[in-house]
TIRO-2110 file (N, C-alpha, C; in Angstrom, 1 decimal):
// TIRO-2110
93.7, 124.3, 142.7, N, 1, A
93.7, 123.2, 141.9, CA, 1, A
95.0, 123.0, 141.2, C, 1, A
96.0, 123.9, 141.4, N, 2, A
97.3, 123.0, 140.6, CA, 2, A
97.7, 122.2, 142.0, C, 2, A
97.7, 122.0, 143.0, N, 3, A
98.4, 121.2, 143.5, CA, 3, A
97.1, 119.9, 143.4, C, 3, A
96.0, 119.8, 143.3, N, 4, A
95.5, 118.3, 143.1, CA, 4, A
95.1, 118.1, 142.0, C, 4, A
95.7, 119.0, 141.1, N, 5, A
96.3, 118.6, 139.3, CA, 5, A
97.5, 117.6, 139.9, C, 5, A
98.4, 118.0, 140.3, N, 6, A
99.9, 117.8, 140.6, CA, 6, A
99.5, 116.3, 141.3, C, 6, A
98.8, 116.2, 142.7, N, 7, A
98.8, 114.7, 143.1, CA, 7, A
97.6, 114.0, 142.3, C, 7, A
97.1, 114.4, 141.8, N, 8, A
96.3, 113.5, 140.9, CA, 8, A
97.4, 113.0, 139.6, C, 8, A
98.1, 113.5, 138.7, N, 9, A
99.0, 113.2, 138.0, CA, 9, A
100.3, 111.9, 138.8, C, 9, A
100.8, 113.0, 139.7, N, 10, A
101.4, 111.7, 140.6, CA, 10, A
101.1, 110.4, 141.1, C, 10, A
100.3, 110.1, 141.0, N, 11, A
98.9, 109.0, 141.5, CA, 11, A
98.4, 108.2, 140.5, C, 11, A
98.6, 108.8, 139.3, N, 12, A
98.4, 108.1, 137.7, CA, 12, A
99.3, 107.1, 137.7, C, 12, A
100.7, 108.2, 137.5, N, 13, A
102.1, 107.6, 137.7, CA, 13, A
102.5, 106.5, 138.8, C, 13, A
101.8, 106.8, 139.9, N, 14, A
102.1, 105.4, 140.8, CA, 14, A
101.3, 104.2, 140.4, C, 14, A
100.0, 104.8, 139.8, N, 15, A
99.3, 103.5, 139.9, CA, 15, A
99.8, 102.5, 138.2, C, 15, A
100.0, 103.3, 137.4, N, 16, A
100.7, 102.9, 136.2, CA, 16, A
101.8, 101.9, 136.6, C, 16, A
102.7, 102.4, 137.2, N, 17, A
104.0, 101.9, 137.5, CA, 17, A
103.5, 101.1, 138.7, C, 17, A
102.9, 100.3, 139.0, N, 18, A
102.6, 99.4, 139.9, CA, 18, A
101.8, 98.5, 139.7, C, 18, A
101.0, 98.5, 138.4, N, 19, A
100.2, 98.1, 137.2, CA, 19, A
101.1, 97.3, 136.4, C, 19, A
102.5, 98.2, 136.4, N, 20, A
103.7, 97.3, 135.0, CA, 20, A
104.0, 96.4, 136.2, C, 20, A
104.5, 96.9, 137.3, N, 21, A
105.9, 95.8, 137.9, CA, 21, A
105.0, 94.9, 138.7, C, 21, A
104.0, 95.1, 138.8, N, 22, A
103.0, 93.5, 139.9, CA, 22, A
102.9, 92.3, 139.2, C, 22, A
103.3, 91.9, 137.7, N, 23, A
103.4, 90.6, 137.1, CA, 23, A
105.2, 90.1, 137.5, C, 23, A
105.9, 91.2, 137.4, N, 24, A
107.2, 90.8, 137.9, CA, 24, A
107.8, 90.8, 139.6, C, 24, A
106.8, 91.3, 139.9, N, 25, A
106.8, 90.7, 141.2, CA, 25, A
106.3, 89.8, 142.0, C, 25, A
104.9, 89.4, 141.8, N, 26, A
104.3, 88.0, 141.8, CA, 26, A
105.0, 86.6, 141.6, C, 26, A
106.2, 86.5, 140.2, N, 27, A
106.6, 85.7, 140.1, CA, 27, A
108.0, 85.5, 141.1, C, 27, A
108.6, 86.6, 141.1, N, 28, A
109.5, 86.7, 142.1, CA, 28, A
109.4, 86.3, 143.7, C, 28, A
108.7, 86.3, 144.1, N, 29, A
108.0, 85.9, 145.4, CA, 29, A
107.5, 84.5, 145.4, C, 29, A
108.8, 83.9, 147.1, N, 30, A
108.8, 82.3, 146.9, CA, 30, A
108.4, 82.2, 148.3, C, 30, A
107.6, 81.0, 148.8, N, 31, A
107.3, 80.5, 150.0, CA, 31, A
108.5, 79.9, 150.3, C, 31, A
108.8, 80.2, 152.0, N, 32, A
109.7, 79.0, 152.8, CA, 32, A
109.4, 77.5, 152.6, C, 32, A
108.1, 77.3, 151.8, N, 33, A
107.5, 75.7, 151.4, CA, 33, A
107.3, 75.4, 150.3, C, 33, A
108.9, 76.1, 149.7, N, 34, A
108.4, 75.4, 148.3, CA, 34, A
109.2, 74.4, 148.4, C, 34, A
110.3, 74.0, 149.0, N, 35, A
110.9, 73.0, 149.2, CA, 35, A
110.2, 71.7, 149.7, C, 35, A
109.5, 71.8, 150.5, N, 36, A
108.2, 71.1, 151.5, CA, 36, A
107.1, 70.9, 150.1, C, 36, A
106.9, 71.5, 149.9, N, 37, A
105.8, 70.9, 148.2, CA, 37, A
106.5, 70.4, 147.4, C, 37, A
107.9, 70.9, 146.8, N, 38, A
108.3, 70.0, 145.5, CA, 38, A
108.5, 68.7, 146.0, C, 38, A
108.8, 68.5, 147.4, N, 39, A
109.5, 66.8, 148.1, CA, 39, A
108.2, 66.1, 148.0, C, 39, A
107.0, 66.5, 147.8, N, 40, A
104.9, 65.9, 147.4, CA, 40, A
105.3, 65.4, 146.4, C, 40, A
105.5, 66.3, 145.4, N, 41, A
105.8, 65.9, 143.8, CA, 41, A
106.9, 64.5, 143.8, C, 41, A
107.9, 65.0, 144.2, N, 42, A
109.4, 64.2, 144.5, CA, 42, A
109.1, 62.5, 144.9, C, 42, A
108.2, 62.9, 145.9, N, 43, A
107.7, 61.5, 146.9, CA, 43, A
107.0, 60.7, 145.8, C, 43, A
105.9, 61.4, 145.0, N, 44, A
105.8, 60.6, 144.2, CA, 44, A
106.0, 60.0, 142.6, C, 44, A
106.9, 60.6, 142.7, N, 45, A
108.4, 59.9, 141.6, CA, 45, A
108.6, 58.9, 142.4, C, 45, A
109.4, 58.9, 143.7, N, 46, A
109.9, 57.6, 144.4, CA, 46, A
109.2, 56.8, 144.4, C, 46, A
107.9, 56.6, 145.1, N, 47, A
106.8, 56.0, 144.9, CA, 47, A
106.6, 55.1, 143.9, C, 47, A
106.8, 55.9, 143.0, N, 48, A
105.9, 55.4, 141.4, CA, 48, A
107.4, 54.2, 141.2, C, 48, A
108.6, 54.8, 141.3, N, 49, A
109.4, 53.8, 141.0, CA, 49, A
109.5, 53.0, 141.7, C, 49, A
109.0, 52.5, 143.0, N, 50, A
109.1, 51.4, 143.5, CA, 50, A
107.7, 50.6, 143.4, C, 50, A
107.3, 51.2, 142.8, N, 51, A
105.9, 50.5, 142.5, CA, 51, A
104.2, 50.2, 143.5, C, 51, A
104.9, 51.2, 144.8, N, 52, A
104.1, 51.2, 145.5, CA, 52, A
102.7, 52.5, 145.2, C, 52, A
102.0, 52.3, 145.1, N, 53, A
100.7, 52.7, 144.6, CA, 53, A
99.5, 53.3, 146.1, C, 53, A
100.0, 52.6, 147.1, N, 54, A
99.1, 52.8, 148.0, CA, 54, A
99.9, 54.0, 148.9, C, 54, A
101.3, 54.2, 149.0, N, 55, A
102.0, 55.2, 149.4, CA, 55, A
101.6, 56.5, 148.6, C, 55, A
101.5, 56.3, 147.1, N, 56, A
101.2, 57.0, 146.4, CA, 56, A
99.9, 58.1, 146.9, C, 56, A
98.7, 56.6, 147.4, N, 57, A
97.3, 57.4, 147.2, CA, 57, A
97.4, 58.4, 149.0, C, 57, A
98.3, 58.1, 149.7, N, 58, A
98.5, 58.7, 151.6, CA, 58, A
99.0, 60.1, 150.7, C, 58, A
99.9, 60.3, 149.7, N, 59, A
100.3, 61.7, 149.8, CA, 59, A
98.8, 62.6, 149.4, C, 59, A
97.7, 62.1, 149.0, N, 60, A
96.7, 62.8, 148.8, CA, 60, A
95.5, 62.9, 150.1, C, 60, A
94.7, 63.9, 150.1, N, 61, A
93.7, 64.3, 151.2, CA, 61, A
93.1, 63.3, 150.7, C, 61, A
91.9, 63.1, 152.0, N, 62, A
91.1, 62.0, 152.3, CA, 62, A
89.6, 62.6, 150.9, C, 62, A
89.6, 64.0, 151.0, N, 63, A
88.8, 64.6, 149.8, CA, 63, A
89.5, 64.4, 148.4, C, 63, A
90.7, 64.2, 148.1, N, 64, A
91.3, 64.9, 147.0, CA, 64, A
90.3, 64.8, 145.8, C, 64, A
90.9, 65.2, 144.8, N, 65, A
90.2, 65.3, 143.3, CA, 65, A
91.5, 64.9, 142.3, C, 65, A
91.2, 64.1, 141.4, N, 66, A
92.2, 64.0, 140.8, CA, 66, A
91.2, 64.4, 139.4, C, 66, A
92.1, 65.4, 138.2, N, 67, A
91.0, 66.2, 137.5, CA, 67, A
92.3, 65.2, 135.8, C, 67, A
92.2, 64.3, 135.6, N, 68, A
92.8, 63.6, 134.1, CA, 68, A
92.4, 63.9, 133.0, C, 68, A
92.8, 64.2, 132.2, N, 69, A
92.6, 64.5, 130.8, CA, 69, A
91.1, 64.0, 130.0, C, 69, A
90.9, 64.3, 129.6, N, 70, A
89.3, 63.8, 128.8, CA, 70, A
89.0, 62.2, 129.3, C, 70, A
88.8, 62.5, 131.0, N, 71, A
88.5, 61.8, 132.1, CA, 71, A
87.3, 62.5, 132.9, C, 71, A
86.4, 61.7, 133.5, N, 72, A
85.6, 62.5, 134.9, CA, 72, A
86.6, 62.8, 135.5, C, 72, A
86.2, 63.4, 136.7, N, 73, A
87.1, 63.7, 138.1, CA, 73, A
86.9, 62.6, 138.5, C, 73, A
88.1, 62.3, 139.5, N, 74, A
87.9, 60.8, 140.6, CA, 74, A
88.2, 61.6, 141.7, C, 74, A
87.5, 61.2, 142.5, N, 75, A
86.9, 61.9, 143.8, CA, 75, A
87.2, 60.6, 144.9, C, 75, A
88.2, 61.4, 145.9, N, 76, A
88.4, 60.8, 147.2, CA, 76, A
89.5, 59.7, 147.3, C, 76, A
90.6, 59.4, 147.8, N, 77, A
91.4, 58.7, 148.2, CA, 77, A
91.8, 57.5, 147.6, C, 77, A
90.1, 56.5, 148.3, N, 78, A
90.0, 55.2, 147.9, CA, 78, A
89.9, 55.1, 146.5, C, 78, A
89.4, 56.2, 145.7, N, 79, A
89.2, 56.0, 144.1, CA, 79, A
90.1, 56.5, 143.2, C, 79, A
91.3, 57.0, 143.9, N, 80, A
92.8, 57.8, 143.5, CA, 80, A
93.1, 56.6, 143.4, C, 80, A
93.3, 55.6, 144.1, N, 81, A
94.0, 54.2, 144.4, CA, 81, A
93.8, 53.1, 143.5, C, 81, A
92.2, 53.0, 143.1, N, 82, A
92.0, 52.6, 142.0, CA, 82, A
92.4, 53.1, 140.6, C, 82, A
91.6, 54.3, 140.4, N, 83, A
92.5, 54.7, 139.5, CA, 83, A
93.6, 54.6, 139.4, C, 83, A
94.7, 54.3, 140.1, N, 84, A
95.9, 54.6, 139.7, CA, 84, A
96.4, 53.2, 139.9, C, 84, A
95.8, 52.2, 140.2, N, 85, A
96.0, 50.7, 140.2, CA, 85, A
95.5, 50.4, 138.6, C, 85, A
95.0, 50.9, 137.8, N, 86, A
94.2, 50.6, 136.3, CA, 86, A
95.4, 51.0, 135.7, C, 86, A
95.9, 52.2, 136.1, N, 87, A
96.5, 53.1, 135.4, CA, 87, A
98.4, 53.3, 135.1, C, 87, A
98.2, 53.1, 136.7, N, 88, A
100.1, 53.1, 136.9, CA, 88, A
100.5, 51.7, 137.2, C, 88, A
99.7, 50.6, 137.0, N, 89, A
100.6, 49.5, 137.5, CA, 89, A
101.8, 49.4, 136.9, C, 89, A
102.8, 48.7, 137.2, N, 90, A
104.2, 49.1, 137.3, CA, 90, A
104.9, 48.3, 135.7, C, 90, A
103.5, 47.4, 135.5, N, 91, A
103.8, 47.0, 133.8, CA, 91, A
103.4, 47.9, 133.1, C, 91, A
102.8, 48.9, 133.2, N, 92, A
103.1, 50.0, 132.2, CA, 92, A
103.7, 51.3, 132.8, C, 92, A
103.8, 51.5, 133.5, N, 93, A
105.1, 52.8, 134.1, CA, 93, A
105.9, 52.4, 134.8, C, 93, A
106.8, 52.6, 135.2, N, 94, A
107.8, 52.7, 136.0, CA, 94, A
108.7, 53.6, 136.5, C, 94, A
108.6, 54.6, 135.9, N, 95, A
108.9, 56.2, 136.6, CA, 95, A
108.5, 57.0, 136.1, C, 95, A
108.2, 58.5, 136.9, N, 96, A
108.3, 59.1, 136.5, CA, 96, A
109.3, 60.7, 137.2, C, 96, A
109.4, 61.6, 135.6, N, 97, A
110.2, 62.4, 136.3, CA, 97, A
109.8, 64.4, 136.0, C, 97, A
109.8, 65.2, 137.4, N, 98, A
109.5, 65.9, 137.2, CA, 98, A
110.4, 67.4, 136.8, C, 98, A
109.7, 68.5, 136.4, N, 99, A
110.9, 69.1, 136.2, CA, 99, A
110.5, 70.9, 136.5, C, 99, A
110.8, 71.8, 135.8, N, 100, A
110.7, 73.5, 135.8, CA, 100, A
109.5, 73.3, 136.4, C, 100, A
109.8, 73.8, 138.2, N, 101, A
108.8, 74.1, 139.1, CA, 101, A
108.5, 75.4, 139.3, C, 101, A
107.2, 75.3, 139.1, N, 102, A
106.7, 77.3, 139.2, CA, 102, A
105.6, 76.6, 140.8, C, 102, A
105.9, 77.4, 142.1, N, 103, A
105.4, 77.0, 143.4, CA, 103, A
105.1, 78.4, 143.5, C, 103, A
103.6, 78.3, 143.8, N, 104, A
103.0, 79.6, 144.9, CA, 104, A
102.2, 79.3, 145.9, C, 104, A
102.4, 80.2, 147.0, N, 105, A
101.7, 80.4, 147.8, CA, 105, A
102.5, 79.9, 149.1, C, 105, A
101.8, 79.5, 150.5, N, 106, A
102.6, 78.9, 151.3, CA, 106, A
101.4, 79.3, 152.5, C, 106, A
102.1, 79.0, 153.6, N, 107, A
101.3, 78.9, 154.9, CA, 107, A
100.1, 77.8, 154.9, C, 107, A
99.2, 77.7, 154.5, N, 108, A
98.2, 76.2, 154.7, CA, 108, A
97.8, 75.6, 153.2, C, 108, A
98.4, 76.4, 152.3, N, 109, A
97.7, 76.1, 150.4, CA, 109, A
98.6, 77.0, 150.4, C, 109, A
99.2, 76.1, 148.8, N, 110, A
99.8, 76.1, 147.7, CA, 110, A
99.6, 75.3, 146.3, C, 110, A
100.2, 75.5, 145.2, N, 111, A
99.7, 75.2, 144.0, CA, 111, A
101.1, 74.9, 143.3, C, 111, A
101.7, 74.1, 142.8, N, 112, A
102.9, 73.6, 142.2, CA, 112, A
102.4, 73.2, 140.6, C, 112, A
103.3, 73.8, 140.1, N, 113, A
102.9, 73.4, 138.6, CA, 113, A
104.7, 72.7, 138.2, C, 113, A
104.5, 72.2, 137.3, N, 114, A
105.8, 71.0, 136.5, CA, 114, A
105.8, 70.7, 135.6, C, 114, A
106.7, 70.4, 134.7, N, 115, A
106.7, 69.5, 133.9, CA, 115, A
106.7, 68.3, 134.1, C, 115, A
106.0, 67.2, 133.5, N, 116, A
106.2, 65.9, 134.0, CA, 116, A
106.8, 64.7, 132.5, C, 116, A
107.6, 63.3, 132.4, N, 117, A
107.9, 63.0, 131.6, CA, 117, A
107.4, 61.4, 132.7, C, 117, A
106.7, 60.6, 131.8, N, 118, A
106.7, 59.3, 132.2, CA, 118, A
106.7, 58.2, 131.4, C, 118, A
107.7, 56.8, 132.4, N, 119, A
108.4, 56.6, 131.4, CA, 119, A
107.9, 54.8, 131.8, C, 119, A
107.9, 53.9, 130.5, N, 120, A
107.7, 52.9, 130.8, CA, 120, A
109.4, 51.6, 131.4, C, 120, A
109.0, 50.4, 131.6, N, 121, A
110.1, 49.9, 132.1, CA, 121, A
111.7, 49.8, 131.4, C, 121, A
110.9, 50.2, 129.6, N, 122, A
112.3, 49.6, 128.9, CA, 122, A
112.8, 51.5, 128.8, C, 122, A
112.3, 52.5, 129.6, N, 123, A
112.7, 53.4, 130.0, CA, 123, A
112.1, 54.6, 128.6, C, 123, A
111.1, 54.2, 127.7, N, 124, A
111.1, 54.6, 126.9, CA, 124, A
109.6, 56.1, 127.6, C, 124, A
109.6, 57.2, 126.8, N, 125, A
108.5, 57.9, 127.0, CA, 125, A
107.4, 57.8, 126.5, C, 125, A
106.8, 57.6, 128.1, N, 126, A
105.3, 56.9, 127.3, CA, 126, A
103.9, 58.2, 127.7, C, 126, A
103.9, 59.2, 128.5, N, 127, A
103.4, 59.9, 128.5, CA, 127, A
104.5, 61.5, 129.0, C, 127, A
104.4, 62.8, 128.0, N, 128, A
105.1, 64.0, 128.2, CA, 128, A
103.9, 65.3, 128.6, C, 128, A
104.0, 65.7, 129.5, N, 129, A
102.8, 67.2, 129.7, CA, 129, A
103.3, 68.0, 130.8, C, 129, A
102.1, 68.3, 131.7, N, 130, A
102.2, 69.2, 132.5, CA, 130, A
101.5, 68.5, 133.7, C, 130, A
101.9, 69.3, 134.9, N, 131, A
101.0, 68.8, 136.3, CA, 131, A
100.8, 70.2, 136.8, C, 131, A
99.6, 70.1, 137.2, N, 132, A
99.5, 71.2, 138.3, CA, 132, A
98.7, 71.1, 139.3, C, 132, A
99.1, 71.1, 140.5, N, 133, A
98.5, 70.2, 141.7, CA, 133, A
98.2, 71.3, 142.9, C, 133, A
97.3, 71.2, 143.3, N, 134, A
97.0, 72.2, 144.7, CA, 134, A
97.2, 71.4, 146.0, C, 134, A
98.2, 72.1, 146.8, N, 135, A
98.2, 71.4, 148.2, CA, 135, A
97.9, 71.9, 149.3, C, 135, A
97.4, 71.1, 150.3, N, 136, A
96.9, 71.6, 151.7, CA, 136, A
97.8, 71.4, 152.9, C, 136, A
97.6, 71.7, 153.9, N, 137, A
98.2, 71.0, 154.8, CA, 137, A
97.7, 70.5, 155.8, C, 137, A
97.6, 69.4, 155.8, N, 138, A
96.9, 68.7, 157.1, CA, 138, A
97.5, 68.5, 157.9, C, 138, A
97.4, 68.2, 159.1, N, 139, A
98.3, 67.5, 160.4, CA, 139, A
99.8, 68.3, 160.4, C, 139, A
99.9, 69.0, 159.7, N, 140, A
101.6, 69.7, 159.4, CA, 140, A
102.1, 69.1, 158.3, C, 140, A
101.7, 68.4, 157.0, N, 141, A
102.2, 67.7, 156.3, CA, 141, A
101.0, 68.3, 154.9, C, 141, A
102.3, 68.5, 153.9, N, 142, A
101.2, 68.9, 152.5, CA, 142, A
100.9, 67.9, 152.3, C, 142, A
100.0, 67.9, 151.6, N, 143, A
99.1, 67.0, 150.9, CA, 143, A
98.1, 67.5, 149.5, C, 143, A
98.2, 66.5, 148.6, N, 144, A
97.7, 66.9, 147.4, CA, 144, A
96.3, 66.8, 147.8, C, 144, A
95.5, 68.3, 147.0, N, 145, A
94.3, 68.3, 147.3, CA, 145, A
93.1, 67.9, 145.8, C, 145, A
94.3, 68.5, 144.9, N, 146, A
93.9, 68.4, 143.6, CA, 146, A
94.6, 68.3, 142.7, C, 146, A
94.7, 67.3, 141.6, N, 147, A
95.7, 66.9, 140.9, CA, 147, A
95.1, 67.4, 139.3, C, 147, A
95.4, 67.8, 138.7, N, 148, A
95.5, 68.1, 137.0, CA, 148, A
96.7, 68.1, 135.9, C, 148, A
96.5, 67.3, 135.2, N, 149, A
98.0, 67.1, 134.1, CA, 149, A
97.3, 67.3, 132.9, C, 149, A
97.9, 68.0, 132.2, N, 150, A
97.4, 67.7, 130.9, CA, 150, A
99.0, 66.6, 130.0, C, 150, A
98.5, 66.1, 128.5, N, 151, A
99.5, 65.4, 128.1, CA, 151, A
100.2, 66.0, 126.7, C, 151, A
101.6, 66.2, 126.6, N, 152, A
101.7, 66.8, 125.1, CA, 152, A
101.3, 66.3, 123.5, C, 152, A
100.8, 65.2, 123.7, N, 153, A
100.2, 64.5, 122.7, CA, 153, A
99.0, 65.6, 122.0, C, 153, A
99.7, 65.9, 120.5, N, 154, A
98.2, 66.6, 119.8, CA, 154, A
96.9, 65.6, 120.4, C, 154, A
95.5, 66.5, 120.1, N, 155, A
94.4, 65.9, 120.4, CA, 155, A
94.1, 65.3, 119.1, C, 155, A
93.2, 64.6, 119.5, N, 156, A
92.5, 64.2, 118.1, CA, 156, A
91.7, 64.4, 117.3, C, 156, A
91.4, 65.0, 116.0, N, 157, A
90.9, 66.2, 115.9, CA, 157, A
88.7, 64.5, 115.5, C, 157, A
88.0, 65.6, 115.5, N, 158, A
86.8, 64.8, 115.2, CA, 158, A
86.2, 65.2, 114.1, C, 158, A
85.6, 64.3, 113.1, N, 159, A
85.3, 65.0, 111.7, CA, 159, A
83.4, 65.3, 111.9, C, 159, A
END
């Protein structure tokens, strides 16, 4: 019975250590695909600065979904292009900057979270917030499969 108690205590201590260390270990793990995943978002910014919305739409899978704040989901590459033509026109948005990346996963699927700033043609910030994208690998290339973002502007209070 004494050996059994000792083993039980050791297992309990090991379990407590594992549970306490798990969050630190999870944030320390990075995939060799991090740079390639980040490059997709940076390509979005490059294409936006050129005003090339068709090139941006090609960064998405055929069955991708945009999940814009306070709007219904936009499904499929063609609908995404239409959404961008309405909302990311060069006369409204001139460029984007992404920073503070957190990238998880790798292999055939990854998630990227970043902070974003969207600028107009006069260099003024027109939107600031966060973006989370889910990417999958198709034909050896990373493509955006789900795209969700939030704006840091305080929500309006409804009475």
